[in-house]
C-alpha positions, -999 to +999 in steps of 0.1 A: +075-010-088+064-015-051+061-050-031+024-041-017+006-072-031+033-095-015+032-079+019-011-075+018-006-116+012+023-125+035-002-106+064-033-122+047-051-091+043-078-081+015-073-048-005-105-037+011-091-040+046-054-021+038-075+007+018-099+011+050-070+013+072-051+037+053-085+062+042-087+052+005-111+033-014-104-003-028-100+006-063-076+030-057-055+008-033-054-020-060-041+003-091-014+017-064-004-018-058-006-025-097+018+001-103-009+021-123-010+051-096+016+066-075+004+076-038+013+109-029+039+111+001+016+116+027-003+083+017+029+063+011+036+074+050+001+059+063+009+029+042+043+022+054+030+033+088+003+005+084+026-024+076+055-009+100+079-002+073+101+024+059+085+041+027+114+029+009+113-008+023+076-007+003+082+018-027+121+019-034+134+012-069 
């Protein structure tokens, strides 16, 4: 499980904004947020950098 939705809402962002910033489609980002897809390590790193957090802080179990 991840806390992407919580992080995104706290920053008042739309899924589209995060997806565009990290270079993926909105639908793919939505699936990651819901836990239906796992990001690659590279993508997880891009997402963590976008939010200014460690990968573990977002995707840690």
